C-alpha positions in Angstrom: -20.8 -22.8 1.5 -17.8 -23.0 -1.0 -14.3 -23.3 0.6 -11.3 -22.0 -1.1 -8.0 -24.0 -0.6 -4.5 -23.1 -2.4 -1.4 -24.9 -3.1 0.6 -23.9 -0.1 1.1 -26.0 3.1 -0.4 -24.6 6.3 3.1 -22.9 7.5 3.5 -21.1 4.0 -0.1 -20.0 4.1 0.3 -18.4 7.3 3.5 -16.5 6.3 1.9 -15.4 3.2 -1.2 -14.5 4.7 0.2 -12.1 7.3 2.5 -10.7 4.7 -0.6 -10.2 2.2 -2.8 -8.7 5.0 -0.3 -6.3 6.0 0.3 -5.2 2.4 -3.5 -4.7 1.7 -3.9 -2.8 4.9 -0.5 -0.2 3.8 -2.0 -0.1 0.3 -5.7 0.7 1.2 -4.6 3.3 3.7 -1.9 4.9 1.2 -4.7 5.4 -1.5 -7.1 7.1 1.6 -4.4 9.1 2.8 -3.3 10.3 -1.1 -7.1 11.2 -1.7 -7.5 13.2 1.4 -4.2 15.0 0.5 -5.7 15.0 -3.2 -8.9 16.9 -2.0 -7.7 19.2 0.3 -4.2 20.4 -1.0 -3.1 23.9 -1.3 -0.3 25.9 -2.3 1.9 26.9 -5.1 2.8 23.4 -6.4 -1.1 22.7 -6.2 -1.2 21.4 -9.7 1.9 19.1 -9.7 1.3 17.6 -6.7 -2.5 17.2 -7.2 -2.0 15.0 -10.3 1.3 13.3 -8.7 -1.3 12.1 -5.7 -3.8 10.7 -8.4 -0.7 8.1 -9.7 -0.1 7.4 -6.0 -3.8 6.4 -5.7 -3.8 4.3 -8.7 -0.8 2.2 -8.0 -2.4 1.6 -4.6 -5.7 0.9 -5.9 -4.3 -1.4 -8.4 -1.9 -3.4 -6.2 -4.4 -3.8 -3.4 -6.5 -5.6 -5.4 -4.4 -7.6 -6.8 -2.7 -9.1 -3.5 -6.2 -9.3 -2.3 -7.2 -11.5 -5.1 -3.8 -13.5 -4.8 -5.0 -14.1 -1.0 -8.3 -15.7 -1.9 -6.6 -17.7 -4.5 -4.5 -19.2 -1.9 -7.6 -19.7 0.5 -6.8 -16.8 2.5 -9.5 -14.1 3.5 -8.4 -10.6 2.9 -9.6 -7.8 5.3 -9.9 -4.4 3.9 -12.9 -3.2 6.2 -12.3 0.2 7.4 -12.1 -1.1 11.4 -9.4 -3.2 10.4 -7.3 -0.6 8.4 -8.1 1.7 11.4 -6.7 -0.2 13.5 -3.7 -1.8 11.9 -2.4 1.0 10.0 1.4 2.4 10.1 0.9 5.3 8.0 0.6 9.0 9.4 -2.3 10.7 8.9 -3.2 13.9 7.6 -4.8 16.7 9.3 -8.3 17.7 8.7 -8.9 20.9 6.5 -6.5 22.7 4.0 -3.4 21.0 3.6 -0.3 22.8 2.4 1.5 21.6 -0.7 5.0 21.1 1.4 3.6 19.4 4.4 1.7 16.9 1.9 4.9 16.2 -0.2 6.7 15.5 3.4 4.1 13.4 4.3 3.5 11.4 1.5 7.0 11.0 1.2 7.1 9.3 4.6 4.2 7.2 3.6 5.8 5.8 0.5 8.9 5.1 2.5 7.5 3.3 5.2 5.6 1.4 3.0 8.3 0.5 0.8 10.3 -0.5 3.8 7.8 -3.1 4.8 7.3 -4.1 1.5 11.0 -5.2 1.2 10.6 -7.3 4.6 7.5 -8.9 3.1 9.5 -9.8 0.0 12.1 -11.6 2.4 9.6 -13.6 3.8 7.7 -14.6 1.0 10.8 -16.0 -1.2 10.5 -19.5 0.0 6.7 -19.4 1.1 5.3 -18.5 -2.1 7.1 -17.2 -5.0 4.1 -16.0 -6.9 3.2 -13.9 -3.9 6.7 -12.5 -4.0 6.6 -11.4 -7.6 3.3 -9.5 -6.9 4.9 -7.7 -4.3 8.3 -6.9 -5.9 6.0 -5.5 -8.7 4.0 -3.1 -6.3 7.4 -2.0 -4.5 8.7 -1.2 -8.0 5.8 1.4 -8.6 6.0 2.7 -4.8 9.9 3.1 -4.9 9.7 5.3 -8.1 6.8 7.5 -6.5 8.9 7.8 -3.4 11.7 8.9 -5.6 9.7 11.5 -7.2 8.2 12.9 -3.7 11.6 13.0 -2.6 12.7 15.0 -5.5 10.0 17.5 -4.6 11.5 18.1 -1.0 
């Protein structure tokens, strides 16, 4: 069996592994929460919120793939299994059934704010351990913060 090894020391790899896995959990669940809201949304602002949710899901999917592939390049195994995400997520979960647009906006705003806060902590933790990973986290949080602003403006 092939073994993938990256250039980081064991300590740096452990720090980066924790940061990348946490970011992966956040982004996978953000995409799932976003799609659940997208499919079940109702209300007078349906169209604009529906379209905005697609942007959130797209950014989450793009960055989750980039970060998971970074982990693999460093010899770290990313874990995106449903059970792992369900156990580790910190995102608020939506109710089942139809979701009123105002409640969706509030929930997504909170989710984006929490993801952003955790991303900034990961950026700090990877500053010395792996500046390349740090750059990828910065790129992700730039888009997360933009969406957070846009959802806050709807409240």
